[in-house]
N, C-alpha and C positions, 0 to 999 in steps of 0.2 A: 722753760719754754711756754710761750704764750700764742694763742691764735689772734690773727689779724686779719681784716677783711674789710670791703667795701661793699655796701649796701646802696643801691641806687633807688631812692625814696620816691623820686619824681622824675621822670625821664629827661635827663639832660640839665635839671634844675636843681635836684638836692641830692647829695650824697652824703652818707654817714661812714665815717672812718672809725673801725671798730678796732679796739685793742684790748684783750683781755688781761686780768690779774687774778689771782688766788685770794681767796676770802680766808684770812687766817687770823684775824683779830686787830692787823695793823692798819686798816683803812679806816678812817674816822667816818666816812660817808655810810658804813654799814654797822650793825651790831657787832659787838666783840664776838658773841658765839655764832655769828653767821659762818657757813662754812660752803664750799663750792667754788663758784667762779662768777665774777661780773665783768664789766666790760666799760671801758672810758669811750665816749663818743665825742668826736670833734666832727662838726658838721660844715661842708663846702656848697654854698649857694652859688649857682652859676649862671651866667649868660655869655652870649658870643662877645660882649666888649668888656667883661670883667667878672670878677667873684669875690666872694665875701667867705672868710673862714671864720666859724664861731667856735673859739678854744682851740689850743694848740697842743693839748696832749702833755702826759707825763714824759720828763726827760728820758725816762728808761725806754720809751718807744720811739725814741727820735728816728732811727733808722727806718723803721716801719711806716711812721707817718709821712717822711720825706718821700718814701717810695710810692705810698699810695696817691699822695699829691702829683707827683710825676707821671703817674699813669693817668690822670683825669686832666692835668693843666698844661698848655703849652708855656714854654719858658718866660714867653714875652707878655702872657695875660697878666692884666693888672689885678693886683690881689689886695684886697683890704682885709685887716685882721681884727676881729673883735672877740677880745677875752672877756667872757660873761662874769668872771669873779678875779679882778685883777691880783687880789691878794691869796690866790690858792694855785698851787703847783700844776694842778690839771689843766688850768686854764692858761698860764702863761708859759710853762715849762720850755716849749719848743719855739718861742716866737723868734728868737734871734738865728736859731737855726734855719728857720723857714725864710726869715728875711736874707739870709746870706744865699740862698739857694734859689728864690724866686722874685718876681718883680713885685715886691711889696710897696704899694705906694702910700699907705696910711695905716695907722692903727687907731681905731675908734677907742676912745676911753673916757672915763669921767674925770680924769685929771689931766693937767696941762703938759707934763713931762713924762711920758709913757716910757721912754728909755731908763729912767730912774727905776721904774718898777720890774724891767726885764733883764737886767744886767746881772747875770750870775756868775759870770766868769771872773776872775780876780783881775783887778783893774791894774794896768801898768803903772810901775812908779812915777812916771812922768805925768801921770793924770789922764793917759790915753783910755781908750775903751776895749783895747785888746783887739782891734779889728773888727769890731762890731759895726754893723751900718747904725747911722742915726735915723731913727724911725720919725716920720711926720706923724704929728699927732692931731686928731680931731676930736673936739671935745662932743661927747655924747650930748644929746637934748632928748629927754624923756618924750616920747609920743611923737617925736620929729623923725618922718621916715628917712631911711637911708636909700639911695639910688643905687641901683645895679642895672644899668641900660634903662629899658622902659619899665623896671620892676621895681617896686617899693616895699621896703621892708620896714616894719613897724618895731620899735624899741620901747620899752617899759621897764620902770623899776618894779622888780619882783614884789607882788602883794605878800608874800611871806618869805623870810629871810633871815639868816643870822649875819651875814656879812654884806658888803655892798655887791648887788647881784642883779643881773638884767634878765628879763625874758624877751624873747623875739618873736613876732608873729609874720609869717609870710603868706599874704592873701592868695599869691598864685598858686600855691601847693595846699593851702589850708592847713598848715603846720604851726603848731606852738611849741617852741623852743624852751624848755623849763629849767635848764640848769640842774641844780641839784633837787628840785622837786619832782615827784612822781618817779622817783628811782629805785623804788622797793623791790623789783622784779629781777632776780638774779637766776641762775642755772646751775646745775649738777657739773655739767660738761662745759669745756672752754668753748665748744662749737655752738653754744646756746640752746635754743634759738634766741635771737637778739632783735627780732621783729615779730610782734605777735598780733594776731587779728582775734584771737580768742582770749578770753581772760584768763590770768593766772590767779595769784592769791591776792584778792582785793577785799576782803574781809574788813569791816571797820575795826576789828581788834587787832588784827595784823598790821594794819596801817599804823593804828595807835601805838603799838609797841614798836613798830619800826621807827617812827618819829622820836619817840623818847628815848629810844636807846641809840640815837645816832646825835647829828647836830642840832637837833629840835627839842633836846631834853628839857628846855627852858617853857615848853607850851604849858605844861601842867600847873594850873591855877594861874595862867596869864589872862590879860584881857584880850579876848579873841575876836569881838564884834567888829572891829575895824579890819582885822584880818581876813575875816570871812566875807565882809563887804567887797574888798578889794579883789579877792579871787572869784566871787560872783560876779563882778564888772566885767572881769576879762572872759568869762565864760559866756556871759550874755552879749558883750559886744562884739566877738569875734566868732565866725564860722569855723570850727576846730574840727578837723576829721584825723588828725594825727599828733600825738603827743610824743616829743622827742626829747627826753632828758639827758643830761651830761653823764650820766651813768645808768647801767642796766638796760632793760629790753626796751624797745620803742612800741608804742602802743597804736595800732591803726584801727580805725573804725569809729563812727559816731557813737555808736552803743558803748564801746569802751571807754571814750571821753567822758561820755555822761556818767558812767559807773566810777570813773576815777574822781572827777569832781565831787560827785554825791558822798562818795566815802570820804573824802577829805574833809567837806563841810561837817558832815555828821560828828568826826572826831574832833574838830576844832569845837564844835559846839558842846561836845562833852568834857573839853578840857577848860573850859571857861572858868575864870574865878567864882562866878555865881554857882557854879555845880562843884567844883573841888578846891581845895586849898592849895596854895603853893607850899612846897616843903623842900628841905635840903636834899640833894641828891649825891649820895656817895660815889666816889669814884670807883667804876666797875659794876654798879647796880644796874641790872637789867629790870625793865618794867614791862 
């Protein structure tokens, strides 16, 4: 049994679609020893003339996500989809199910044929696609804005990433959508809270351990100067009041934003090759 819910981050403009999962060592976005619950977050950015969906969620949450979207969107509303990590299931798992149910007009992606990345059902012997719609692909151009009515959404390559990842900035709501970064706040209960305006655990030692015990294990002994500069450029370029990650609690308030970026920068500075040497990381080793 899991908790699902919708949080309206900005009235009529940004909705977070929450669906929880237990932390039991099987989710690579969290340390093996982590226990409790976390949440996958899909985000719907909406205007009267259309909407944009960031990530489509795990297939296990298909029914919940379809119901969440149905409660917000009219069937005829033009909907664009943007998986922030096209080679991760949390981003693409429900893309075809959503395309079958809603008026999906395009899928924004860094590859020319997004259908080849989204077809998880067995292909028909005759070469058909099992009744799935053929999605129109729009190639993403970094720092080229996406239009939703009169609203402009900025897309950038994530300055810190393991796989191909996008960050999104919405100036209308001062929200930075950070995919799998700043995702280190989980909860004991399924109910969260999943929207925080007071700090959780954001000590540098905790953030360091979280990064090294998840998909950012490779940072220790890496050259982090260029990563730090890229992150600092984002912080300085945009007026950010909300950090909306793909996993875990959403952080609201300029003071929390500043604290998160400062902690991450301090951690990255301490992991640079000039400070520590790179070394072999054994499977299951926690640091």
